[in-house]
C-alpha positions in Angstrom: 0.0 0.0 0.0 2.9 2.3 0.7 4.2 1.8 -2.6 1.0 2.9 -4.3 1.1 6.1 -2.1 4.7 6.9 -2.9 3.9 6.4 -6.7 0.8 8.7 -6.4 2.8 11.4 -4.6 5.6 11.2 -7.1 3.2 11.4 -10.0 1.5 14.4 -8.4 4.9 16.2 -7.7 5.9 15.5 -11.2 2.6 17.0 -12.7 3.0 20.0 -10.4 6.5 20.7 -11.7 5.5 20.3 -15.4 2.6 22.8 -14.7 4.9 25.4 -13.3 7.4 25.0 -16.2 4.5 25.3 -18.7 3.2 28.4 -16.9 6.5 30.0 -16.9 7.2 29.1 -20.6 4.0 30.6 -21.6 4.8 33.9 -20.1 8.4 33.9 -21.4 7.7 32.8 -24.9 4.4 34.6 -25.4 3.8 36.3 -28.8 1.5 39.1 -29.4 -0.7 38.9 -32.4 -1.0 41.7 -34.9 -4.0 43.8 -33.8 -4.7 45.1 -37.5 -4.8 41.3 -38.5 -7.3 40.6 -35.6 -9.5 43.4 -36.6 -9.5 42.4 -40.3 -10.2 38.8 -39.3 -13.1 40.0 -37.0 -14.7 41.5 -40.2 -14.5 38.4 -42.3 -17.4 35.8 -42.4 -15.3 33.0 -41.0 -16.4 30.5 -43.6 -13.0 29.2 -44.2 -14.1 28.5 -47.8 -10.7 29.3 -49.6 -12.4 31.2 -52.4 -10.1 34.1 -51.6 -7.1 32.0 -52.6 -5.9 31.5 -49.0 -6.6 28.5 -46.8 -8.8 30.3 -44.4 -10.0 33.6 -43.1 -7.2 34.1 -40.8 -4.3 33.7 -43.3 -6.2 36.2 -45.7 -6.5 38.7 -42.9 -2.8 38.4 -42.2 -2.1 38.9 -45.8 -4.4 42.0 -46.0 -3.0 43.5 -42.8 0.6 43.1 -44.3 -0.7 44.6 -47.7 0.3 41.4 -49.4 -3.4 40.9 -50.6 -6.1 43.3 -51.7 -9.2 43.9 -49.8 -11.7 42.4 -52.5 -11.0 38.8 -52.5 -13.6 37.7 -50.0 -16.5 36.3 -52.0 -18.9 35.3 -49.3 -18.5 38.7 -47.5 -19.4 40.6 -50.6 -19.3 44.3 -51.0 -20.1 45.1 -47.4 -17.1 43.2 -46.1 -14.7 44.6 -48.7 -15.9 48.3 -47.8 -15.5 47.5 -44.1 -12.0 46.2 -44.6 -11.1 49.0 -47.0 -12.4 51.5 -44.4 -10.3 49.8 -41.7 -7.1 49.7 -43.8 -7.6 53.3 -45.1 -7.4 52.1 -48.7 -9.6 52.8 -51.7 -12.4 50.3 -52.2 -12.0 48.1 -55.3 -14.4 46.2 -57.3 -15.1 42.5 -56.1 -13.0 39.7 -57.7 -16.0 38.1 -59.0 -19.2 40.1 -60.2 -21.6 40.5 -57.4 -24.2 37.9 -57.9 -27.5 36.9 -56.1 -26.7 35.6 -52.7 -27.1 31.8 -52.8 -27.8 29.2 -50.1 -27.7 25.4 -50.1 -30.9 23.5 -50.4 -31.1 19.7 -49.6 -33.6 17.7 -51.6 -34.7 15.7 -48.6 -36.3 12.9 -50.6 -33.0 12.0 -52.3 -30.9 12.5 -49.2 -29.3 9.1 -47.8 -28.2 10.8 -44.4 -24.5 10.1 -44.9 -23.5 13.4 -43.0 -20.7 14.3 -45.4 -22.1 17.6 -46.2 -22.5 18.3 -42.4 -18.8 17.6 -41.9 -17.9 19.8 -45.0 -20.0 22.9 -43.8 -17.6 25.4 -42.2 -20.4 27.3 -40.5 -22.6 24.4 -39.1 -25.6 25.5 -41.3 -26.6 21.9 -42.2 -28.4 19.9 -39.6 -29.4 16.2 -39.5 -28.4 12.9 -38.0 -26.9 9.9 -39.5 -29.2 7.9 -41.8 -32.0 10.8 -41.5 -32.7 13.7 -43.8 -30.6 16.7 -43.6 -31.7 20.4 -44.0 -30.0 23.7 -44.3 -30.5 26.7 -42.0 -30.7 29.3 -44.7 -29.9 32.3 -42.2 -26.6 30.6 -41.4 -25.5 29.4 -44.9 -22.9 31.7 -46.7 -23.2 30.0 -50.1 -19.7 28.7 -50.0 -20.6 25.6 -52.0 -18.3 23.3 -50.0 -21.1 21.0 -49.4 -21.8 20.2 -53.0 -18.8 18.1 -53.7 -18.7 15.5 -50.8 -22.5 14.7 -51.5 -22.4 11.1 -53.0 -26.0 11.4 -54.3 -25.8 15.0 -55.7 -28.9 15.9 -53.8 -27.9 19.5 -52.8 -28.7 22.6 -55.1 -27.6 26.2 -54.7 -30.7 28.5 -54.8 -31.1 32.2 -54.6 -31.2 33.2 -50.8 -34.8 34.5 -50.2 -34.7 38.1 -49.3 -36.7 38.6 -46.2 -38.2 42.0 -45.1 -36.0 42.3 -42.0 -32.8 42.0 -44.0 -33.9 44.4 -46.9 -32.5 47.9 -47.3 -32.5 50.4 -50.0 -29.4 50.1 -52.1 -27.1 53.1 -52.2 -26.4 54.8 -55.6 -22.8 54.4 -56.7 -22.2 58.2 -56.2 -23.3 58.1 -52.6 -21.3 54.9 -51.9 -18.1 56.7 -53.1 -19.0 59.9 -51.0 -19.6 57.7 -47.8 -16.3 55.9 -48.5 -14.4 59.1 -49.0 -15.8 60.6 -45.8 -14.9 57.4 -43.8 -11.3 57.6 -45.1 -11.0 61.2 -44.5 -12.3 60.8 -40.8 -10.0 57.7 -40.4 -6.9 59.8 -41.5 -7.7 62.7 -39.1 -8.4 60.3 -36.2 
């Protein structure tokens, strides 16, 4: 019985020493993140879709913050995200990489769905719900239209449809001249701040 007690005490002492060493190492080797990169990353939709040419939103934010990439590569974020990033960076807004299209969402044809859950695993924003061997469906408000769920579906039962424009999300579109004026005012106030 004494041997077990000594073993438990020795293991506890080792764990305590390891915890102290790790705590000291985390303080000594702590690396601060780039605050500008953090702000750009907060503006991105976090779909991790790779449509910008980077493996995820954080690498794209790092590239934008270091001026290695333009502000107009985020397809799911669209024009609003591009304008917000341009305003934050203090650069001129650019036209989007791809022509602005109607926002799309995934739609699962439930009568053809086999419940394989491959689309659920592929969705970066958890917009698809369902259980194994059960029908799946898409939460349209969460879907960003990244199309990452289409390829893994073995029965091809997912379609991309136009996102329904609900009254609570609708707003008057700004004319191009007013957009340019607002962008110039934001940049001017940002430079004086």
